[in-house]
C-alpha positions as a Markdown table, in Angstrom:
| # | Residue | x | y | z |
|---|---|---|---|---|
| 1 | Met | 31.2 | -18.0 | -133.6 |
| 2 | Thr | 32.8 | -14.5 | -134.2 |
| 3 | Tyr | 31.6 | -11.8 | -131.9 |
| 4 | Lys | 30.0 | -8.9 | -134.0 |
| 5 | Ala | 28.7 | -6.1 | -131.8 |
| 6 | Gln | 27.1 | -4.3 | -134.7 |
| 7 | Leu | 25.3 | -7.4 | -136.2 |
| 8 | Leu | 21.8 | -6.2 | -135.6 |
| 9 | Asp | 22.4 | -2.4 | -135.9 |
| 10 | Gly | 20.0 | -0.7 | -138.3 |
| 11 | Met | 17.9 | -3.9 | -138.9 |
| 12 | Val | 14.7 | -2.8 | -137.3 |
| 13 | Ile | 14.9 | 0.7 | -138.9 |
| 14 | Phe | 15.6 | -0.8 | -142.3 |
| 15 | Ala | 12.4 | -3.1 | -141.9 |
| 16 | Glu | 10.4 | 0.0 | -140.9 |
| 17 | Val | 11.5 | 1.9 | -144.0 |
| 18 | Val | 10.5 | -1.0 | -146.3 |
| 19 | Asn | 7.2 | -1.7 | -144.6 |
| 20 | Gly | 6.3 | 2.0 | -144.5 |
| 21 | Gly | 7.5 | 2.7 | -148.0 |
| 22 | Ser | 9.4 | 5.9 | -147.1 |
| 23 | Phe | 11.9 | 7.4 | -144.6 |
| 24 | Thr | 9.1 | 9.8 | -143.5 |
| 25 | Gln | 6.7 | 7.0 | -142.6 |
| 26 | Ala | 9.5 | 5.1 | -140.8 |
| 27 | Ala | 10.5 | 8.3 | -138.8 |
| 28 | Gln | 6.8 | 8.7 | -137.8 |
| 29 | Thr | 6.5 | 5.1 | -136.7 |
| 30 | Ser | 9.7 | 4.9 | -134.8 |
| 31 | Gly | 9.6 | 8.4 | -133.3 |
| 32 | His | 13.1 | 9.4 | -134.9 |
| 33 | Ser | 13.8 | 12.1 | -137.3 |
| 34 | Thr | 14.0 | 11.6 | -141.1 |
| 35 | Ser | 17.7 | 12.5 | -140.9 |
| 36 | Phe | 18.3 | 9.8 | -138.2 |
| 37 | Ile | 16.5 | 7.2 | -140.5 |
| 38 | Ser | 18.6 | 8.2 | -143.5 |
| 39 | Lys | 21.9 | 8.1 | -141.6 |
| 40 | Thr | 21.0 | 4.7 | -140.1 |
| 41 | Ile | 20.4 | 3.2 | -143.6 |
| 42 | Asn | 23.5 | 4.8 | -144.9 |
| 43 | Lys | 25.5 | 3.3 | -142.0 |
| 44 | Leu | 23.9 | -0.2 | -142.6 |
| 45 | Glu | 24.7 | -0.2 | -146.3 |
| 46 | Ala | 28.3 | 0.9 | -145.7 |
| 47 | Arg | 28.7 | -1.9 | -143.1 |
| 48 | Leu | 27.2 | -4.6 | -145.3 |
| 49 | Gly | 29.0 | -3.2 | -148.4 |
| 50 | Val | 25.9 | -3.4 | -150.6 |
| 51 | Arg | 23.1 | -1.0 | -151.6 |
| 52 | Leu | 19.8 | -2.1 | -150.1 |
| 53 | Leu | 17.4 | 0.6 | -151.5 |
| 54 | His | 17.1 | 2.5 | -154.7 |
| 55 | Arg | 16.2 | 6.1 | -153.7 |
| 56 | Thr | 14.5 | 8.8 | -155.7 |
| 57 | Thr | 12.8 | 12.0 | -154.6 |
| 58 | Arg | 9.4 | 10.3 | -155.1 |
| 59 | Ser | 9.9 | 6.6 | -154.2 |
| 60 | Leu | 12.2 | 4.0 | -153.0 |
| 61 | Ser | 12.5 | 0.3 | -153.8 |
| 62 | Leu | 14.5 | -2.6 | -152.8 |
| 63 | Thr | 17.6 | -3.7 | -154.8 |
| 64 | Pro | 17.9 | -7.6 | -155.2 |
| 65 | Glu | 20.3 | -7.7 | -152.3 |
| 66 | Gly | 18.0 | -5.6 | -150.2 |
| 67 | Gln | 15.1 | -7.9 | -151.0 |
| 68 | Val | 17.1 | -10.9 | -149.7 |
| 69 | Tyr | 18.2 | -9.0 | -146.5 |
| 70 | Phe | 14.7 | -7.8 | -145.9 |
| 71 | Glu | 13.2 | -11.3 | -145.9 |
| 72 | Gln | 15.8 | -12.5 | -143.5 |
| 73 | Cys | 15.3 | -9.3 | -141.2 |
| 74 | Gln | 11.6 | -10.0 | -141.1 |
| 75 | Gln | 12.1 | -13.5 | -139.8 |
| 76 | Ile | 14.7 | -12.4 | -137.2 |
| 77 | Ile | 12.5 | -9.5 | -136.0 |
| 78 | Ser | 9.5 | -11.9 | -135.8 |
| 79 | Asp | 11.5 | -14.5 | -133.8 |
| 80 | Ala | 12.8 | -11.9 | -131.4 |
| 81 | Glu | 9.2 | -10.5 | -130.8 |
| 82 | Gln | 8.0 | -14.1 | -130.2 |
| 83 | Ala | 10.8 | -14.8 | -127.8 |
| 84 | Glu | 9.9 | -11.6 | -125.8 |
| 85 | Thr | 6.2 | -12.7 | -125.8 |
| 86 | Ile | 7.1 | -16.2 | -124.4 |
| 87 | Leu | 9.3 | -14.7 | -121.7 |
| 88 | Ser | 6.7 | -12.3 | -120.7 |
| 89 | Gly | 4.2 | -15.0 | -120.3 |
| 90 | Arg | 1.7 | -13.6 | -122.7 |
| 91 | Gln | -0.3 | -16.0 | -125.1 |
| 92 | Ile | 1.1 | -15.8 | -128.6 |
| 93 | Glu | -1.8 | -14.4 | -130.8 |
| 94 | Pro | -1.0 | -14.8 | -134.6 |
| 95 | Gln | -0.8 | -11.4 | -136.2 |
| 96 | Gly | 0.8 | -9.5 | -139.1 |
| 97 | Met | 0.9 | -10.1 | -142.9 |
| 98 | Leu | 0.8 | -13.7 | -144.2 |
| 99 | Arg | 1.9 | -14.0 | -147.9 |
| 100 | Ile | 0.5 | -17.1 | -149.6 |
| 101 | Ser | 1.0 | -18.3 | -153.1 |
| 102 | Cys | -1.7 | -20.8 | -154.4 |
| 103 | Pro | -2.6 | -22.2 | -157.8 |
| 104 | Thr | -5.5 | -20.2 | -159.3 |
| 105 | Val | -8.2 | -22.8 | -159.9 |
| 106 | Phe | -7.4 | -24.7 | -156.7 |
| 107 | Gly | -7.6 | -21.3 | -154.7 |
| 108 | Leu | -10.9 | -20.5 | -156.2 |
| 109 | Ser | -12.5 | -24.0 | -156.0 |
| 110 | Arg | -11.2 | -25.3 | -152.7 |
| 111 | Met | -9.6 | -22.5 | -150.7 |
| 112 | Gln | -12.1 | -19.5 | -150.7 |
| 113 | Ala | -13.9 | -20.9 | -147.7 |
| 114 | Val | -10.7 | -21.9 | -146.0 |
| 115 | Phe | -9.3 | -18.4 | -146.3 |
| 116 | Ala | -12.5 | -16.8 | -145.0 |
| 117 | Gly | -12.7 | -19.2 | -142.0 |
| 118 | Phe | -9.0 | -18.6 | -141.1 |
| 119 | Met | -9.7 | -14.7 | -141.3 |
| 120 | Asp | -12.6 | -15.2 | -139.0 |
| 121 | Lys | -10.6 | -17.2 | -136.5 |
| 122 | Tyr | -7.5 | -15.1 | -136.6 |
| 123 | Pro | -8.7 | -11.5 | -137.1 |
| 124 | Glu | -5.1 | -10.0 | -136.4 |
| 125 | Val | -3.7 | -11.8 | -139.4 |
| 126 | Asn | -3.8 | -10.1 | -142.9 |
| 127 | Leu | -3.6 | -12.1 | -146.1 |
| 128 | Glu | -1.8 | -11.3 | -149.2 |
| 129 | Leu | -2.9 | -13.9 | -151.7 |
| 130 | Asp | -1.1 | -14.7 | -155.0 |
| 131 | Leu | -3.3 | -16.8 | -157.1 |
| 132 | Ser | -1.1 | -17.9 | -160.0 |
| 133 | Asp | 0.1 | -21.1 | -161.6 |
| 134 | His | 3.7 | -19.9 | -162.4 |
| 135 | Lys | 6.6 | -21.4 | -160.4 |
| 136 | Val | 7.8 | -19.1 | -157.7 |
| 137 | Asp | 10.9 | -18.7 | -155.7 |
| 138 | Met | 9.6 | -18.7 | -152.1 |
| 139 | Ile | 12.5 | -17.0 | -150.4 |
| 140 | Ala | 13.4 | -14.5 | -153.1 |
| 141 | Glu | 9.7 | -13.5 | -153.6 |
| 142 | Gly | 9.0 | -13.3 | -149.9 |
| 143 | Phe | 6.2 | -15.9 | -149.4 |
| 144 | Asp | 5.5 | -17.4 | -146.1 |
| 145 | Val | 3.6 | -20.4 | -147.5 |
| 146 | Leu | 3.1 | -22.1 | -150.9 |
| 147 | Ile | 0.3 | -24.3 | -151.9 |
| 148 | Arg | 1.3 | -26.5 | -154.8 |
| 149 | Ala | -0.1 | -29.6 | -156.6 |
| 150 | Ser | 2.4 | -32.1 | -158.2 |
| 151 | Gln | 3.3 | -35.6 | -158.6 |
| 152 | His | 6.9 | -34.9 | -157.4 |
| 153 | Gln | 8.2 | -32.3 | -155.0 |
| 154 | Glu | 10.9 | -30.4 | -156.8 |
| 155 | Asp | 12.5 | -28.2 | -153.9 |
| 156 | Ser | 13.9 | -30.5 | -151.2 |
| 157 | Ser | 15.0 | -27.5 | -149.1 |
| 158 | Leu | 11.3 | -26.8 | -148.2 |
| 159 | Ile | 9.2 | -28.6 | -145.6 |
| 160 | Ser | 6.2 | -30.2 | -147.2 |
| 161 | Arg | 2.9 | -31.2 | -145.5 |
| 162 | His | 0.3 | -33.1 | -147.4 |
| 163 | Ile | -3.2 | -31.7 | -147.5 |
| 164 | Leu | -5.1 | -33.3 | -150.3 |
| 165 | Arg | -4.9 | -36.3 | -152.7 |
| 166 | Ser | -6.4 | -36.0 | -156.3 |
| 167 | Tyr | -6.1 | -37.7 | -159.5 |
| 168 | Ser | -5.3 | -36.6 | -163.1 |
| 169 | Val | -7.7 | -37.5 | -165.9 |
| 170 | Thr | -7.3 | -37.3 | -169.7 |
| 171 | Ile | -10.4 | -35.6 | -171.3 |
| 172 | Ala | -11.8 | -34.3 | -174.5 |
| 173 | Ser | -15.2 | -32.9 | -175.5 |
| 174 | Pro | -17.8 | -35.0 | -177.5 |
| 175 | Ala | -17.5 | -32.5 | -180.4 |
| 176 | Tyr | -13.7 | -33.1 | -180.6 |
| 177 | Leu | -14.0 | -37.0 | -180.5 |
| 178 | Lys | -16.7 | -36.8 | -183.1 |
| 179 | Lys | -14.6 | -34.9 | -185.4 |
| 180 | His | -11.1 | -36.4 | -184.8 |
| 181 | Gly | -12.0 | -39.9 | -183.5 |
| 182 | Thr | -11.4 | -41.4 | -180.0 |
| 183 | Pro | -7.9 | -42.6 | -179.0 |
| 184 | Glu | -8.1 | -46.1 | -177.7 |
| 185 | Val | -4.6 | -46.3 | -176.1 |
| 186 | Pro | -2.1 | -43.5 | -174.9 |
| 187 | Glu | 0.1 | -44.1 | -178.0 |
| 188 | Asp | -2.8 | -42.9 | -180.2 |
| 189 | Leu | -2.2 | -39.4 | -178.8 |
| 190 | Ser | 0.5 | -38.7 | -181.3 |
| 191 | Lys | -2.2 | -38.5 | -183.9 |
| 192 | His | -4.3 | -35.9 | -182.0 |
| 193 | Lys | -4.3 | -32.2 | -180.9 |
| 194 | Leu | -3.1 | -31.9 | -177.4 |
| 195 | Leu | -3.4 | -29.0 | -174.8 |
| 196 | Ser | -0.7 | -29.2 | -172.2 |
| 197 | Tyr | 0.2 | -27.4 | -168.9 |
| 198 | Ser | 3.6 | -25.6 | -169.2 |
| 199 | Asn | 4.4 | -25.4 | -165.5 |
| 200 | Val | 5.7 | -29.0 | -165.3 |
| 201 | Ala | 9.1 | -30.5 | -165.8 |
| 202 | Gln | 8.2 | -32.5 | -168.9 |
| 203 | Ala | 5.2 | -31.0 | -170.7 |
| 204 | Lys | 5.9 | -32.9 | -173.8 |
| 205 | Met | 6.0 | -36.3 | -172.2 |
| 206 | Trp | 2.8 | -37.9 | -170.7 |
| 207 | Gln | 3.0 | -41.1 | -168.8 |
| 208 | Tyr | 0.4 | -43.8 | -168.1 |
| 209 | Ser | 0.4 | -47.0 | -166.0 |
| 210 | Asp | -1.9 | -50.0 | -167.0 |
| 211 | Lys | -3.5 | -52.1 | -164.3 |
| 212 | Gln | -0.4 | -54.2 | -164.2 |
| 213 | Asn | 1.7 | -51.1 | -163.3 |
| 214 | Asn | 3.5 | -51.2 | -166.6 |
| 215 | Leu | 4.6 | -47.6 | -167.4 |
| 216 | Arg | 4.0 | -46.3 | -170.9 |
| 217 | Thr | 5.5 | -43.0 | -172.0 |
| 218 | Val | 4.0 | -41.0 | -174.8 |
| 219 | His | 6.0 | -38.1 | -176.4 |
| 220 | Val | 3.4 | -35.6 | -177.5 |
| 221 | Lys | 3.2 | -32.6 | -179.8 |
| 222 | Asn | 1.2 | -29.8 | -178.2 |
| 223 | Arg | -1.3 | -27.7 | -180.1 |
| 224 | Val | -1.4 | -25.4 | -177.1 |
| 225 | Leu | 1.0 | -25.1 | -174.4 |
| 226 | Thr | -0.2 | -22.8 | -171.5 |
| 227 | Asn | 0.5 | -22.0 | -167.9 |
| 228 | Ser | -3.2 | -21.7 | -167.2 |
| 229 | Ser | -5.4 | -24.7 | -166.2 |
| 230 | Glu | -8.5 | -22.6 | -166.8 |
| 231 | Met | -7.5 | -22.0 | -170.4 |
| 232 | Glu | -6.9 | -25.8 | -170.8 |
| 233 | Val | -10.5 | -26.5 | -169.7 |
| 234 | Ser | -11.9 | -23.8 | -171.8 |
| 235 | Leu | -10.2 | -24.8 | -175.0 |
| 236 | Cys | -11.0 | -28.4 | -174.1 |
| 237 | Leu | -14.7 | -27.7 | -173.8 |
| 238 | Ala | -14.5 | -25.7 | -177.0 |
| 239 | Gly | -13.4 | -28.8 | -178.9 |
| 240 | Gln | -9.8 | -27.6 | -179.6 |
| 241 | Gly | -8.0 | -30.8 | -178.3 |
| 242 | Ile | -7.3 | -33.4 | -175.6 |
| 243 | Thr | -5.9 | -32.3 | -172.2 |
| 244 | Arg | -4.9 | -33.9 | -169.0 |
| 245 | Leu | -5.8 | -32.2 | -165.7 |
| 246 | Pro | -6.3 | -32.9 | -161.9 |
| 247 | Leu | -9.9 | -33.5 | -161.0 |
| 248 | Phe | -9.9 | -30.5 | -158.6 |
| 249 | Asn | -9.5 | -28.3 | -161.7 |
| 250 | Leu | -12.9 | -29.5 | -163.0 |
| 251 | Gln | -16.4 | -28.8 | -161.7 |
| 252 | Asn | -18.8 | -31.5 | -162.9 |
| 253 | Glu | -18.0 | -31.5 | -166.6 |
| 254 | Ile | -17.4 | -35.2 | -166.7 |
| 255 | Glu | -20.7 | -36.0 | -164.9 |
| 256 | Thr | -22.7 | -33.8 | -167.2 |
| 257 | Gly | -21.1 | -35.3 | -170.3 |
| 258 | Glu | -19.6 | -31.9 | -171.4 |
| 259 | Leu | -16.1 | -33.7 | -171.2 |
| 260 | Ile | -15.4 | -37.4 | -171.8 |
| 261 | Glu | -12.7 | -39.2 | -169.8 |
| 262 | Leu | -10.4 | -41.3 | -171.9 |
| 263 | Phe | -8.2 | -44.4 | -171.1 |
| 264 | Lys | -10.4 | -45.5 | -168.1 |
| 265 | Glu | -8.7 | -48.9 | -168.3 |
| 266 | Phe | -5.4 | -47.1 | -167.2 |
| 267 | Gln | -4.7 | -46.0 | -163.6 |
| 268 | Arg | -5.4 | -42.3 | -163.0 |
| 269 | Pro | -2.0 | -40.6 | -162.1 |
| 270 | Arg | -2.0 | -39.4 | -158.4 |
| 271 | Val | -1.6 | -35.7 | -157.8 |
| 272 | Asp | -0.9 | -34.5 | -154.3 |
| 273 | Val | -1.5 | -31.0 | -152.9 |
| 274 | His | 1.0 | -29.9 | -150.3 |
| 275 | Ile | 1.7 | -26.8 | -148.3 |
| 276 | Leu | 5.3 | -25.8 | -148.5 |
| 277 | Tyr | 7.3 | -23.7 | -146.0 |
| 278 | Pro | 10.9 | -22.9 | -145.4 |
| 279 | Ser | 12.8 | -25.3 | -143.1 |
| 280 | Arg | 13.3 | -22.9 | -140.3 |
| 281 | Lys | 13.6 | -24.2 | -136.7 |
| 282 | His | 11.2 | -21.6 | -135.3 |
| 283 | Met | 8.1 | -21.2 | -137.3 |
| 284 | Ser | 6.1 | -18.0 | -136.7 |
| 285 | Ser | 2.7 | -18.5 | -135.1 |
| 286 | Lys | 0.8 | -17.2 | -138.0 |
| 287 | Val | 2.4 | -19.7 | -140.4 |
| 288 | Arg | 1.9 | -22.6 | -137.8 |
| 289 | Cys | -1.8 | -21.7 | -137.2 |
| 290 | Phe | -2.5 | -21.3 | -140.9 |
| 291 | Ile | -1.0 | -24.7 | -141.8 |
| 292 | Asp | -2.9 | -26.5 | -139.1 |
| 293 | Tyr | -6.1 | -24.7 | -140.1 |
| 294 | Val | -5.8 | -25.6 | -143.7 |
| 295 | Val | -5.1 | -29.3 | -142.9 |
| 296 | Ala | -8.0 | -29.5 | -140.5 |
| 297 | Ser | -10.4 | -27.7 | -143.0 |
| 298 | Ile | -9.5 | -29.9 | -146.0 |
| 299 | Asn | -9.8 | -33.1 | -144.0 |
| 300 | Ala | -13.2 | -32.0 | -142.7 |
| 301 | Asp | -14.3 | -31.2 | -146.3 |
| 302 | Glu | -13.0 | -34.6 | -147.6 |
| 303 | Gln | -14.9 | -36.5 | -144.9 |
| 304 | Arg | -18.2 | -34.7 | -145.7 |
| 305 | Gln | -17.9 | -35.6 | -149.4 |
């Protein structure tokens, strides 16, 4: 390892500037002058050979290189603070901002009480919740934790912890089936209007397994392709087509007869929900406590049902 005496110079000041949103705020927080803050950032950029911040008289923002550097700085600073806490013998109390990305419907249907309970238990942790169904780049977008539902984990660079097992169902409204007929086997879907979820690897290919585990692949033509599972449910209820969704995206529409499950003689495809986080050797206490709390809460909910 090459000795670099200036390796960490300016890192904490840079993080203060980004977190505070201005040189002035960073100066107030750190107790330095604004000119000192400005010179420190200039020296840091010169040493790194890249521009980290876009500056105007009214605002500043991170460059793409600055965003990557900032995310790494946050982890390094957090690890250093944790190390000092351990050495001083103090108990590590989770604190700071925790950025979480979670699918919209799953967040609203299963995670509201979990988030609230976690905030009660750890009052020093603030949550930034991104409820969306689009695919995110965890590191580039600065998330601490991702919650995702899928049949296959796509990013092998992330650590995955299982929290829930659900199953996918193919559904249609009674009005749609009355007007267009009921498909008896998956191959019949080629004659129907289909509503598909776009944030999957193969939105135009639906797979089914019969009771003997024989795989049947159907190439479908989508009437609607959307990144919103809420929209899929809404259009399906309105009789606009057949869709396929995990059960946790539904309330009790199948039980009430508002939607009809198709292909019951076939196996329901399994959909697993995982918490994903970077494969760092030293995980911050806020991330560790959140993961443990979610797993325990979801398990308790499943046992009560």
